[in-house]
C-alpha positions as CSV (number, residue, x, y, z in Angstrom):
1,M,-38.2,-4.6,10.0
2,D,-35.8,-1.7,9.5
3,L,-32.1,-2.6,9.2
4,L,-31.0,-1.0,12.5
5,T,-33.7,-3.0,14.5
6,A,-32.6,-6.2,12.8
7,I,-29.0,-5.6,13.7
8,I,-29.8,-4.8,17.3
9,K,-31.9,-8.0,17.6
10,T,-29.0,-10.1,16.2
11,S,-26.8,-9.3,19.2
12,M,-25.5,-12.6,20.7
13,A,-26.0,-11.0,24.1
14,L,-29.8,-11.1,23.4
15,W,-30.3,-14.5,21.8
16,Y,-27.7,-16.7,23.5
17,P,-29.2,-16.6,27.0
18,K,-32.5,-17.6,25.6
19,I,-31.3,-20.7,23.8
20,Q,-29.5,-21.9,27.0
21,Q,-32.8,-23.4,28.2
22,L,-32.6,-25.9,25.3
23,E,-30.0,-28.0,27.1
24,Y,-30.4,-31.0,24.7
25,I,-29.0,-28.9,21.8
26,P,-25.2,-29.0,22.0
27,K,-23.5,-25.5,22.0
28,P,-20.0,-24.4,22.7
29,D,-19.4,-23.4,26.3
30,T,-19.6,-19.6,26.3
31,I,-19.0,-16.7,28.7
32,L,-20.5,-13.4,27.7
33,I,-18.8,-10.3,28.9
34,L,-21.2,-7.3,28.7
35,L,-19.4,-4.1,28.0
36,S,-20.2,-0.7,29.7
37,K,-20.2,2.3,27.4
38,E,-16.8,3.3,28.9
39,E,-15.3,-0.1,28.2
40,S,-16.6,0.0,24.6
41,I,-15.1,3.4,24.1
42,N,-11.8,2.1,25.6
43,L,-11.7,-0.8,23.2
44,E,-12.3,1.4,20.2
45,S,-9.5,3.7,21.4
46,L,-7.0,0.9,20.9
47,I,-7.1,1.5,17.2
48,D,-5.6,4.9,17.8
49,G,-3.0,3.7,20.2
50,G,-5.1,3.9,23.4
51,T,-4.2,2.0,26.6
52,P,-6.4,-1.0,27.3
53,D,-8.5,-1.0,30.4
54,Q,-6.6,-3.5,32.6
55,R,-9.7,-4.5,34.6
56,L,-11.5,-5.4,31.4
57,L,-8.4,-7.4,30.2
58,N,-8.3,-9.2,33.5
59,R,-12.0,-10.2,33.1
60,I,-11.4,-11.5,29.6
61,K,-8.3,-13.5,30.8
62,V,-10.2,-15.0,33.7
63,A,-13.0,-16.0,31.4
64,A,-10.6,-17.4,28.8
65,N,-8.8,-19.5,31.4
66,K,-12.1,-20.8,32.7
67,I,-13.1,-21.9,29.2
68,G,-9.6,-23.2,28.4
69,Y,-7.2,-22.4,25.5
70,P,-7.4,-22.4,22.6
71,I,-10.6,-20.2,22.6
72,F,-12.9,-18.8,20.0
73,L,-13.2,-15.0,20.6
74,R,-16.0,-12.9,19.1
75,T,-18.1,-9.8,19.7
76,D,-21.8,-10.2,20.1
77,Y,-22.1,-9.4,16.3
78,L,-19.1,-10.8,14.5
79,S,-16.0,-13.0,14.8
80,A,-13.8,-11.9,11.9
81,K,-13.5,-15.6,11.0
82,H,-11.9,-14.8,7.6
83,E,-9.0,-13.4,9.7
84,W,-9.0,-16.7,11.6
85,E,-5.3,-16.9,12.5
86,E,-5.2,-13.2,13.7
87,A,-8.6,-12.7,15.2
88,C,-11.2,-15.2,16.5
89,F,-8.9,-18.3,17.0
90,V,-6.8,-17.5,20.1
91,P,-4.2,-20.3,20.7
92,S,-2.9,-19.1,24.1
93,E,-3.0,-16.1,26.5
94,K,0.1,-14.5,24.9
95,D,-2.0,-14.2,21.7
96,L,-5.0,-12.6,23.4
97,N,-4.2,-8.9,23.2
98,S,-3.3,-8.9,19.5
99,H,-6.3,-11.0,18.5
100,L,-8.6,-8.7,20.5
101,F,-7.1,-5.7,18.7
102,R,-7.8,-7.3,15.3
103,L,-11.4,-8.1,16.4
104,V,-12.0,-4.6,17.5
105,E,-10.4,-3.2,14.3
106,T,-12.7,-5.4,12.2
107,S,-15.8,-4.4,14.2
108,M,-15.0,-0.7,13.6
109,M,-14.4,-1.3,9.9
110,C,-17.8,-2.9,9.7
111,D,-19.3,0.0,11.7
112,Q,-20.5,-2.5,14.4
113,A,-21.0,-1.4,18.0
114,L,-19.0,-3.1,20.7
115,R,-21.6,-4.2,23.3
116,A,-20.3,-7.5,24.4
117,L,-17.5,-10.0,24.0
118,A,-18.0,-13.8,23.9
119,I,-15.3,-16.1,25.1
120,R,-16.2,-19.5,23.6
121,Q,-15.0,-23.1,23.8
122,Y,-13.0,-24.0,20.6
123,I,-14.4,-27.2,19.2
124,P,-12.5,-28.8,16.3
125,M,-15.0,-29.1,13.5
126,E,-15.3,-31.6,10.7
127,S,-13.1,-29.8,8.1
128,K,-11.4,-31.0,5.0
129,F,-9.3,-28.0,4.1
130,K,-8.5,-24.4,5.0
131,A,-9.2,-21.2,3.1
132,F,-8.9,-17.4,3.6
133,R,-6.4,-16.9,6.4
134,G,-6.3,-20.4,7.8
135,L,-10.0,-20.8,8.4
136,P,-11.0,-24.5,8.6
137,I,-13.9,-24.9,6.1
138,A,-16.3,-27.1,8.0
139,K,-19.5,-29.0,7.5
140,E,-22.1,-26.4,8.4
141,R,-25.8,-25.9,7.7
142,R,-27.9,-22.7,7.8
143,I,-31.6,-23.1,8.5
144,F,-34.1,-20.3,8.2
145,A,-37.1,-20.6,10.5
146,R,-39.9,-18.5,11.9
147,Q,-41.7,-19.4,15.2
148,G,-41.5,-23.1,14.8
149,K,-41.8,-23.3,11.0
150,I,-38.9,-24.2,8.7
151,I,-38.6,-21.8,5.8
152,C,-35.6,-23.2,4.0
153,H,-32.1,-24.5,4.6
154,H,-28.8,-24.4,2.8
155,P,-25.2,-25.4,3.1
156,Y,-23.2,-22.6,4.7
157,W,-20.4,-22.4,2.1
158,P,-21.3,-21.6,-1.5
159,P,-18.3,-22.8,-3.6
160,D,-17.9,-19.4,-5.3
161,C,-17.2,-17.7,-2.0
162,I,-14.1,-19.7,-1.2
163,H,-10.8,-17.9,-1.6
164,F,-7.2,-18.8,-0.8
165,Y,-4.6,-16.2,0.1
166,R,-1.8,-15.2,2.4
167,G,0.0,-18.5,2.6
168,T,-3.1,-20.7,2.8
169,P,-2.5,-23.5,0.2
170,E,-5.2,-24.3,-2.3
171,P,-5.9,-28.1,-2.4
172,D,-6.1,-29.5,-5.9
173,N,-9.4,-31.2,-5.1
174,W,-11.0,-28.5,-2.9
175,E,-14.1,-28.3,-5.1
176,D,-14.7,-32.1,-4.5
177,L,-14.1,-31.4,-0.8
178,I,-16.6,-28.6,-0.6
179,T,-19.2,-30.9,-2.2
180,Y,-18.6,-33.4,0.6
181,I,-18.7,-30.6,3.2
182,N,-22.0,-29.4,1.8
183,T,-23.7,-32.8,2.0
184,I,-25.5,-34.1,5.0
185,T,-27.7,-37.1,5.6
186,K,-31.5,-37.2,5.8
187,E,-31.2,-38.1,9.4
188,E,-29.0,-35.1,10.1
189,T,-31.3,-32.8,8.2
190,K,-34.3,-34.0,10.2
191,M,-32.5,-33.5,13.5
192,L,-31.3,-30.0,12.7
193,E,-34.7,-29.0,11.4
194,D,-36.3,-30.3,14.6
195,W,-33.8,-28.2,16.7
196,A,-34.3,-25.2,14.5
197,R,-38.1,-25.4,15.2
198,Q,-37.5,-25.5,18.9
199,V,-35.1,-22.6,18.8
200,S,-37.2,-20.4,16.6
201,N,-40.2,-21.0,18.9
202,L,-38.3,-18.9,21.5
203,F,-38.3,-15.8,19.2
204,E,-40.4,-13.6,17.1
205,D,-39.5,-12.8,13.5
206,A,-37.6,-15.0,11.0
207,W,-34.1,-16.2,12.0
208,S,-31.1,-17.9,10.4
209,I,-29.8,-20.6,12.7
210,D,-26.3,-22.0,12.0
211,F,-25.1,-25.5,13.0
212,C,-21.7,-27.0,12.6
213,K,-20.5,-30.7,12.9
214,G,-17.6,-31.4,15.2
215,Q,-14.8,-33.9,14.5
216,N,-16.5,-36.0,17.3
217,G,-19.6,-36.4,15.1
218,T,-21.7,-34.0,17.2
219,W,-23.6,-31.1,15.7
220,Y,-23.5,-27.8,17.5
221,L,-25.6,-24.7,17.3
222,I,-23.0,-22.0,16.8
223,D,-24.7,-18.8,15.6
224,M,-28.0,-17.0,14.9
225,A,-29.1,-13.8,13.2
226,I,-32.3,-12.1,12.1
227,A,-33.1,-13.4,8.6
228,E,-33.0,-9.9,7.0
229,V,-29.3,-9.5,7.8
230,S,-28.3,-13.1,7.0
231,Y,-26.6,-14.3,3.8
232,H,-29.0,-16.4,1.7
233,W,-28.0,-18.7,-1.2
234,D,-28.6,-17.2,-4.6
235,G,-31.7,-18.5,-6.4
236,C,-33.7,-19.5,-3.4
237,P,-37.3,-18.2,-3.8
238,E,-37.7,-17.8,-0.1
239,A,-35.1,-14.9,-0.1
240,L,-37.8,-12.6,-1.4
241,N,-40.2,-13.6,1.3
242,L,-37.5,-12.8,3.9
243,N,-36.7,-9.4,2.4
244,I,-33.1,-10.6,1.8
245,D,-31.2,-9.1,-1.0
């Protein structure tokens, strides 16, 4: 699959409606706002000092109030989670415009089209410390699957990718904490693999499927992407089979 096709298929606007039929798999409540070409151009113009489309802002605010603050804000392709305190985590309505601006800015820096916005329920996850710009590092698992078959699975956070900066303190024992975060039980592994099989049966191609554990003990399906454009742990032999660098 060529890169452009893989990126297009990864759009949350395409995969999220399909997984809604799997009601038994917990997912954050989500409202998708599909953007017209004019609305997308308007959002991109904000970087150069453009005036935001008030009708679009009102749609976003209505959706956010329906979900309830704080919200998790993302596009259909990215969330800028490493800019947590300034982008995807929106504590209140007064923070919405500035966080939307940062999300648009990051999308343009990554050369990602703006086709949709997702206003999502913020669910506190099982996290032991924060990194980057205030991002809670949570217990997450990434499972690669293709049409009902598990290919491989990995913890989400390789220790060597964790960085601390801009006022986020580095815990003395963060390496022990990341070991805890990256460990799940056999029962949890079986459950998540079962869910991943059901999810991947809805799609063609190989996918990465991300799950995160809430403070309430519930695992949630939070994200998906075509395998070719998904990060894969170094050293896994399946990376070659998935055409992942």
